[in-house]
Phi, psi and omega in degrees: 000318183296319179299319179294318178295316178299316177302314181294318181291326182267354184056035176243109182292146173283135182302143181300329183272013185249140175238149178217146176202161179158171178247130184259126177275163177300335179282349183097355177292141175257122184255158179291157177242164180293145173058039181300319180298319177294322178300318179293320178299314179296320179298320179296321178296328181276000176103000177290143184253337183224152174229132173257112193230161177297149176305141179089355178284129178287139180284180178222154177297143175088358180215129176280146181226144172239138182247159179213152183254344181211172184292327176302317178294326176295315178302315177300321178297315181293323180278355177077027179277000000 
């Protein structure tokens, strides 16, 4: 949801081949979620090529991943900084 809002506010679309997930704390920290590796594997099966995931998330074969630890880093990722 946060990625969609950031995308809409900045008028920068999230790439179609990208998936993102995580839990956002009130402090702005992005936390890991359960079964992240399985989520990435399933995303790769569905044709996604990249994943934007919380820091510390283990990657999966078939999908490149970039990690971030807070919402500011997610904004930077969406803006291509």
